[in-house]
C-alpha positions in Angstrom: -25.6 6.0 27.6 -27.4 9.3 27.7 -30.7 9.6 29.6 -32.6 9.4 26.3 -30.8 6.2 25.4 -31.5 4.8 28.8 -35.2 5.6 28.3 -35.0 3.8 24.9 -33.4 0.8 26.6 -36.2 0.6 29.1 -38.9 0.8 26.4 -37.0 -1.7 24.2 -36.8 -4.2 27.1 -40.6 -4.3 27.2 -40.9 -4.6 23.5 -38.4 -7.4 23.3 -40.5 -9.4 25.9 -43.6 -8.8 23.8 -41.8 -9.9 20.6 -40.8 -13.2 22.3 -44.4 -13.9 23.0 -45.1 -13.4 19.3 -42.3 -15.9 18.3 -40.0 -13.0 17.2 -36.5 -12.3 18.5 -35.7 -8.8 19.7 -32.4 -7.1 20.5 -31.4 -3.6 21.7 -28.3 -1.6 20.7 -27.3 1.8 21.9 -25.8 2.7 18.5 -25.7 1.6 14.9 -22.1 0.4 14.9 -22.8 -2.3 17.6 -26.0 -3.3 15.8 -24.3 -3.8 12.4 -21.5 -5.7 14.1 -24.0 -8.1 15.7 -25.9 -8.6 12.5 -22.8 -9.4 10.4 -21.6 -11.8 13.1 -24.9 -13.5 13.0 -24.9 -14.1 9.2 -22.6 -16.9 8.1 -20.0 -16.4 5.3 -21.5 -17.4 2.0 -25.0 -16.6 3.1 -27.4 -15.4 0.4 -28.7 -12.0 1.2 -31.3 -9.7 -0.2 -33.1 -6.6 1.0 -36.1 -4.4 0.7 -36.2 -0.6 0.0 -35.0 0.8 3.4 -33.3 4.0 4.4 -32.7 2.6 7.8 -30.4 -0.2 6.7 -28.4 2.3 4.6 -28.2 4.9 7.4 -27.0 2.5 10.0 -24.2 1.3 7.8 -25.5 -2.3 7.3 -25.5 -2.1 3.5 -21.9 -0.9 3.4 -21.0 -3.8 5.7 -22.7 -6.5 3.7 -21.3 -5.2 0.4 -17.8 -5.5 1.8 -18.5 -8.9 3.4 -18.3 -12.4 2.2 -21.9 -12.9 1.1 -23.9 -13.6 -2.0 -25.9 -10.5 -2.7 -29.2 -10.4 -4.6 -29.9 -6.8 -5.7 -33.3 -6.3 -7.2 -32.2 -2.9 -8.5 -29.8 -4.7 -10.8 -32.6 -5.9 -13.0 -32.8 -4.2 -16.5 -36.1 -5.8 -17.7 -39.3 -6.9 -16.1 -38.3 -10.5 -16.7 -35.0 -10.0 -14.9 -36.9 -8.4 -12.0 -39.1 -11.5 -11.7 -36.1 -13.8 -11.7 -34.3 -11.8 -9.0 -37.4 -11.7 -6.9 -37.7 -15.5 -7.2 -34.1 -15.8 -5.9 -34.9 -13.3 -3.1 -37.7 -15.5 -1.8 -35.1 -18.3 -1.3 -32.5 -16.1 0.4 -30.9 -17.0 3.7 -31.4 -13.5 5.1 -33.7 -10.7 4.1 -32.8 -7.2 5.4 -35.3 -4.5 5.9 -36.8 -2.1 8.5 -40.3 -1.7 9.8 -42.4 1.4 9.2 -43.5 1.3 12.8 -43.4 -1.1 15.8 -45.8 -1.0 18.8 -44.9 -1.2 22.5 -46.8 -4.5 22.3 -44.4 -5.9 19.7 -46.6 -5.6 16.5 -45.0 -4.6 13.2 -46.8 -2.2 10.9 -45.7 -1.9 7.3 -47.1 -0.2 4.2 -45.8 -1.0 0.8 -46.3 0.0 -2.8 -45.3 -3.0 -4.9 -45.6 -5.5 -2.0 -42.3 -7.2 -2.5 -41.0 -6.1 0.9 -44.0 -7.1 2.9 -44.3 -10.3 0.9 -40.8 -11.4 2.0 -41.5 -10.4 5.5 -44.5 -12.7 5.5 -43.1 -15.7 3.8 -40.1 -17.0 1.9 -36.6 -16.0 3.1 -35.2 -18.2 5.9 -34.5 -15.3 8.2 -35.8 -11.7 8.2 -33.7 -9.1 9.9 -35.2 -5.7 10.7 -33.2 -2.7 11.8 -35.6 -0.4 13.6 -34.7 3.0 15.1 -36.5 3.8 18.3 -38.1 6.8 16.6 -40.5 4.3 15.0 -42.0 3.0 18.3 -45.7 3.9 18.6 -48.4 3.2 21.2 -50.6 1.0 19.0 -51.4 -0.2 15.5 -53.6 2.8 14.7 -50.9 5.2 15.8 -48.4 3.2 13.6 -50.7 3.4 10.6 -51.0 7.2 11.0 -47.3 7.6 11.5 -46.5 5.8 8.2 -49.1 7.6 6.2 -48.4 11.1 7.5 -44.6 11.0 8.3 -42.9 8.2 6.4 -44.9 8.3 3.2 -44.5 12.0 2.5 -40.8 11.7 3.0 -40.6 8.7 0.7 -42.6 10.5 -1.9 -40.1 13.3 -1.9 -37.2 10.8 -2.1 -38.7 8.9 -4.9 -40.3 11.8 -6.7 -43.8 10.3 -6.6 -46.8 12.5 -7.8 -49.0 11.8 -4.8 -51.0 14.2 -2.7 -48.6 13.6 0.2 -45.7 14.8 -2.0 -47.5 18.2 -2.4 -49.1 18.6 1.0 -46.8 16.7 3.4 -49.6 14.6 4.7 -51.7 11.6 3.6 -54.5 12.3 1.1 -55.8 8.7 1.2 -55.2 8.6 -2.5 -55.8 6.1 -5.2 -53.3 7.7 -7.6 -51.1 5.8 -10.1 -48.1 6.7 -7.9 -49.7 5.6 -4.7 -47.2 3.9 -2.3 -49.7 2.7 0.2 -51.2 -0.2 -1.7 -50.5 -2.9 0.9 -51.0 -2.5 4.7 -49.6 -5.4 6.8 -49.7 -5.9 10.5 -47.4 -8.7 11.8 -48.8 -9.7 15.1 -47.0 -13.0 15.3 -44.4 -15.1 13.5 -45.5 -18.6 12.5 -41.9 -19.9 12.5 -40.2 -19.2 15.9 -37.3 -16.9 15.5 -37.5 -16.3 11.8 -38.2 -12.6 12.3 -35.4 -10.8 14.2 -35.9 -7.2 15.3 -32.8 -5.1 16.0 -33.8 -2.0 17.9 -31.4 0.9 17.9 -31.4 3.9 20.2 -31.0 6.3 17.3 -33.3 8.0 14.7 -33.1 5.9 11.6 -35.2 6.1 8.4 -38.5 7.8 8.1 
């Protein structure tokens, strides 16, 4: 590993210990390929999978891997009507594995996520049997407040560009604390502990993934 990756490994070791105290499992990988391999080996053939909107799980190759694997996939984007969307969401809640990332994670093992519709954070909180998060070490922050600022001023402007949202951050590149119709920051969730031991599994990768 490079010196940077070794530093990431040292930081991840402490985070993983803190996650364990919070009833969450943590793992560290020096690259995306080994991370994706571990996740696909973890999920049994025939498992029901769904996912939230995440650039990280695309960039690391996990989405390509699951689409070519022997799993039952629930794709919320396949819905053509609001009714179909509700039906797919209901199935998502009962999935065996829910795949996502975290907008930020603290050195103390807390997860910070901001969501527009709330479907992603809802499944993180309750429903799917297992939640797998792929998190690049670029998302590690000192504390919750720093994580909140990171999401609003780094991740949200990038997502606004990606999704074409008419928000202040789209135009200025920083949070405008808006209440606009296109606002993506409707729900702020801090996961400080998992009520079901091991349900939330955090896969830390020594790469820059997502926003």
